[in-house]
PANUVEX-214293 format. One record per residue: residue in one letter; x, y, z of N, C-alpha, C, O, CB in turn. Coordinates in steps of 0.001 Angstrom, whole numbers, plus 500000, padded with zeros to 6 digits. Glycine has a CB too. Layout:
N
aXYZXYZXYZXYZXYZ ...
END
This chain:
158
a500613498295500193500431499699500357500769500957500161501682500994500986500424499804500965 v500723502800499377500934503136499610500406504506500342499321504242500862501383502748499074 l500622505310500479499813506187501531501115507507501313502311507237501422499571505275503533 m500548509058500965501045509772500450500492511293500531499556511706499845501136509213499444 t501226512074501488500893513501501444501362514262500257502454514293499691501419514143502599 i499924515035499975501271515691498677500713517106499304499587517571499483501026515368496277 g502204517612499577501879518847500154503701519379499796504368520367500102501146518715502087 a503896518445499210506004518987499034505409519526497229504315519895496804508038516726499060 m506944519295496489507552520058495767506405520153494327505976519202493674509119519447495591 f506107521669494128504660521757492853505300522796491583506143523665491805502786522791493722 a504853522576490559505577523295489554504022524262489063503133523763488373506467522063488189 s503993525604489569503091526635489765503160527107487651504077527073486830503865528068491310 i501639527500487560501259527645486619500016529077487157499040529105487907500884526153486005 p500824530244486181499670531666486664498472531243486544498143530336485779499643533121485726 a497301532202487698496266531525487429495552532872487869495019532843488978496026530034488133 f495468534128487091494297535109488311495152535099489351496273534592489300492568534354488925 a494538535800490588494930535992491800495628534547492473496783534618492893493680536543492534 l494934533347492546495913532276492372496376531580491747495990531433490588495900531733492719 e497182531019492162498341530112490925497848528263491126497354527872492183500706530377491622 e498016527625490319497553526513490304499314525758490439500313525996489760496432526268488877 f499097524729491696500611524099492133499851522789491820498783522382492275501434524367493986 r500817522161490786500687520705490521501412519265490974502636519340490859500828520734489400 t501136518515491257501872517349491209501584516250490396500435516215489956501924516924492288 t502566515079489997501968514324488901503125512956489338504290513117488976502067515221487057 e502793511748490046503098510450490504502625509436489878501444509455489531502781510275491641 t503663508040489523502882507053489194503542506151489857504686506044490298502635506805487858 r502040505155489831502664503951491075502488502609489555501845502823488527501075503566493214 t503246501346489875502672500497489026503012499044489937504043498743490537503333500663487398 f501855498362489801501551497158489912501045496379489752499831496469489568501488496957490278 d501927494746489726501232493745489167499912493150489916499825492688491054502183492765488973 v498988493298488988497687493235489933497485491422489110496838490566489713496030494914489548 g498061491158487900497405489363487805496223489598486485496062490814486382496278488656489790 s495674489125485835494830488647485171493933488568485711493961487777486654495016487806484712 n492425489439485405490928489684485789491259490125486837491282489150487589489847488595485872 p491659491375487619491693491902488825490578492430488751489967492708487720492708492698489197 d490115492670490304489168494026490656489882495319490889490604495520491866488325493822492009 v489677496062490076489803497868490738488835498320490796487874498062490072490510499027490030 l488879498994491564487970500602492381488612501388492234489750501087492592487619500862493943 i488491502782491698489074503754491391487689504606491527486745504536490740489925503644490069 e487786505629492983487074506888492871487865508300493406488765508438494234485758506669493685 a487443508867492925487887510522492585486957511322493227485796511164492849487864511012490940 i487143512081494037486390513056494849486432514532493679485533514563492839487304513305496615 s487044515208493680487214516067492249488156515855491473489244516312491822487367517378492348 g488105515360490617489260515158489826488321513961488630487147513590488618490835514452490939 d489109513753488035488402513054486868489449511294487202490512511047487771488767514183484872 v488387510436486470488715509029486828489223508726484678488636509156483685486800507876487835 s490097508119484754490994507190483331490802505792483429491163505374484530492821507311483305 y490367504931482681490954503701482784490794503601481408489846503879480674490382502596483735 t492617502861481064492837502075479472493029501180479590493758501057480574493742502305478531 a492792500201479104493193498764478930494738498783478166495189499453477236491944497917477945 i495147498015478787496788497797477820496130495679477986495298495094478679499289498607479291 e497261495212476753497647493371477392498533493594478415499073494614478841498568492105476200 g498571492521478702499531492180480627499072492492481720498251493409481760500892492945481046 t499392491951482686498868491585483501499424493044484999499317492944486221499281489867483481 t499933494124484220500540495368485225499748496312485074499216496632484011501975495975484969 a499633496747485960499096498414485608499325499480486689499367499632487910497399498494485380 s499430500032485692500044501989486559498669503250486851497780503679486117501438503219484875 v499161503604488670498738504568488355498791506033488467499196506335489589498138504307488507 e498433507483487434499065508132487841498034509123488284496892509372487898500049508373487078 i498980509714489428498370510097490487498356511900490015499141512706490514499250509517491982 v497481512206489151497283514249488838496423515024490524495269514841490909495488514640486814 t497801516073491340497110516711491893497096518512491566498064519228491307497428516235493105 v496015518794491658496174520238491471495483520875492669494504520622493371495562520749490078 i496445521837492591495801523118494249495983524076493753497053524272493178496633523338495955 r494786525224493807494870526508493468494260526789494778493285526587495501494211527028492097 a495918527638494614496404528767496274497001529773495932497465529699494794497556528191497509 k497250531061496675498206531416496540499406531541496237499867532104495244498153531475496806 n499999530977497150501562531044496774501829528766497523500922527980497797502776533055498242 e503247528539497577503880527415497305503331526900498926502505526011499128505680527566496824 e504020527702499953503515527975501143502157527335501202501996526133501414503508529401501382 e501051528322500976499600527581501000498944526906500454497733526882500673498886527997501022 a499650525990499391499475524820498321500529523002499796500525521789500005500945525645496010 a500958523918500105501568522677500706500888522345501826500586521199502159502976522788501052 k500533523809502680499370523118503818498438522783503692497965522105504604498941523609504681 i497399523132502166496223522305501837496537520801501856495984519795502302495683522695500459 g497608521068501212497999519342500776498241518401501453498126517206501184499011519086500135 e498845519263503036499347517866503896497647517570504568497568516857505568500950518282505491 k496744517979504138495307517859504901494896516118504026494270515259504647493876519649504378 l495355515902502651495000515218501307495494513789501808496629513556502225495851515885499779 r494566512971501710495765511545501912495602510790500233494415510769499910495051509989503598 v496290510349499436495728509826498331496039508360498743497243508354498998496309510386496905 t495661507435498881495909505812499055495885505214497735495141505365496766494753505024499978 v497212504277498027497249503485496013496902502456496670497032502488497893498968503198494696 t496535501642496223496772499616496614496603499090495208495673499262494421495219498593497868 g498166498139495034497692497148494147498422495265494896499118495161495906498433497774492297 e498238494803494543498155493454494597497606492236493112496947492428492090497200493436495802 s498316490964493725498101489961492570495913490020492594495438489331493496499136487885493186 g495176490546491954493950489881491612493558491685492560492799491437493497493473487772492347 y493819492892492508492894493617492965493732495093493040494824495214493597492278492966494333 l492981496210492351494035497659492394492891498838493068491837498860492432494712498287490362 e492921499339493679492335500449494747493123501676494134494205501371493634492738500136496614 a492897502527494103492888504084494681491825505074495246490673504697495033493278504789493742 h491923506029495791491017506771496610491627508011497067492821508255497243490567505990497745 i490404508902497263491365510111498265490624509857499797489668509096499953491083512228497626 d491271510658500897490314510797501935490619511867502359491815512156502305490219509876502918 k489689512822502918489684514267502606489035513774505074488306513041505743488043515229500547 p490048514883505204488888515151506907487805515438506639487596515483505426489141516405508044 d486686515744507499485527515517507651485789517432507293486769518165507420484850514571509190 r484420517656506829484810519465506573485566519921506224485948520960506763484924520278507309 f486311519308504937487290519914504682487418520578503840488488520615503232487976519437504659 h486061521564503408486123522902502184486144523726503755486790524724504077484334523288500625 d485463523139504332484924524289505561486516525103506364486795526245506728483803523110507147 w487315523635506348487845524428507213489204524968506307490167525700506538488101523622508655 l488572523961504836489750525352503438489069527372503582489652528449503714489025524593500629 r488131527103503502487898528185503717487517529451504714487051530588504646487501528028503231 r487926528686505499488220529076507238489571529997507520489959531014508096488526527479508223 t490132528553506435491919529356507204492329530143505761493308530871505924493739527702507793 f491864530150504580492737530876503491491950531629503023492231532593502312493378530145502410 g490339531116503528489558532178502233488833531361501145489093530159501072490797533171501264 r487976531892500324487601531521499284488710531390497683489750532021497489486520532403499290 n488265530703497043488185529729495967489435528880496252490018528359495301488158530406494454 r489864528718497473490868528098496743490269526075496484489188525522496686492530528432497869 d491340525665496077490499524298495427491868522773495612493050522754495956490006524775493119 i491030521866495236492070521259495184492145519445494001492740518626494702492256521181496866 s492012519224493544491187517755492757492790516969492756493921517419492936490212518082490559 v492225515486492441492734514904492423492603514329491347491559514936491107492735514564493209 s492744513590490324492503512813488819493387511688489334494147512079490219493108513683487128 f493517510189488975493786509183488234493785508424486577492836507903485991493295508763488829 l495059508578486171494446508207485495495282506523485349496464506469485689494277509288484408 v494602505265484852494944504572485312495112503797483810494340504130482911494232504253486472 k496411502481483494496622501910482145496738500854482928497432500992483936497770502345481048 g496058499467482650495828498034483508495254497012482319495065497310481139494503498218484980 p495005495577483035494850495004482301492971495281481207491950495897481513495295493825483128 r493390494381479832491887494529479509490979493905480368490066494438481000491568494027478236 d491223493035480344490202491385481640489670491794482919488945491139483668491449489868482441 a490317493468483136489526493528484349488364494382484700487887495359484122490296493759485203 e487931493590486113486360494127486456487071495493487146488064495553487871485140492920487751 a485978496830486529486601498105487223485394498662487573484432498213486950487572499144486328 a485090499812488684484153500412489554484735501775489468485730501875490186484029499768491042 l484354503136488651485241503605488178484641505059488765483612505273488125485509503224486676 s484869506132489715483754506611490297483757508177490421484765508544491025483615505955491580 s483198508891490157484840510986490124482694511066491106481765510289490883485732513032486876 v482710512148491963481820512831492397481757514040491791480594514398491604481896512895493572 s483180515345491147482827516197490413484437516330489609485462516949489894482099517463491257 g483957515205488226484419515104487249484731513972485931484298512852486203485080515483487692 e485136514033485105484732513312484188485254511749484289486477511703484421485098514003483026 v484624510483484257484724509346484833485202508744482487484457509224481633482766508729486148 e486124508005482137486683507341480998486822505956480809487665505414481524487770507743480852 a486348505421480207487117503941479915487095503984478782486538504686477938486580502565480362 s488124502711478790488316502708476630488779501570477007489491501473478006489607503948475325 g488323500188475997489495498915475393489026497901476545489703496875476610491626499362475469 l487833498043477588487758496893478665487438495445478163487025495517477005486644497246479700 t487470494460478512487062493861478386485930492453479249485386491431478830487847493994477910 g486018493164480635486343492624481582484136493535481940483332493577481009488336493111482449 v483758494090483471482876494156483696482957495182484208483728495479485121482445493364484078 l481521496419483256482475497705483985481245498586484730480177498564484118483499498896482584 e481273499215485752480957500449486611481037501319486520482000501667487202481235500657487365 a480269502746485679480889504033485766480306504552486047479171504076486013481374504615485039 e480420505831486531479297507219487383480012508522487571481144508478488052478766506825489196 s479471509702487240479890510431487983478785511425488147477931511776487333481086510825487605 v479029511868489598478029512742489642477449514027488881476315514458488672478195513002490532 s478730514436488568478618516168487836479987516136487070480975516776487430478601517802489212 g479918515130485720480731515252485282480292514161484191479258513566484494481786515282486107 n480903513779482944480490513254481372481049511504482218481798511343483182481816514211479430 v480529510759481614480915509126481535481157508971479977480274509122479132479528507942482138 r482929508538479627482114507299478189482815506621478039484028506782478167481733507620476626 v482127505460477656482904504005478033483665504048475777483119504464474756481031501967478802 d484568503619475940485058502988473966484718501356474319484850500495473449487528503222473245 
END
């Protein structure tokens, strides 16, 4: 299992009075054939691209809108991203503390935000459950059972 805190090194891209601080990390696992896959995003996209073989990679893309790098690091420290992979199983999800957005507004003011997207490449025969509360969900090339949903975003299946 991999548990990490998003709060370290960020590359900045200017955006109005706030900036976007982006991190990208990739984790790779040997999940075997026909794995169960569970990928859950809260605010961010989920993408699953089927490939040949028994290896799965999860690219985790985190974007934090903040005033400066120090503020982005403090915001990122509150977020936990869990990615677990083993033979027959792959899971990725986000844990935000209760009332995270209330804390964010109280501490730093309005318009601060964080999104975490999961871009997965994994076995074609996976049985996958992909979801996002506020983001796009996309799956392509899967031959196994697929459940895909988004509360506030498009769902595309090829």
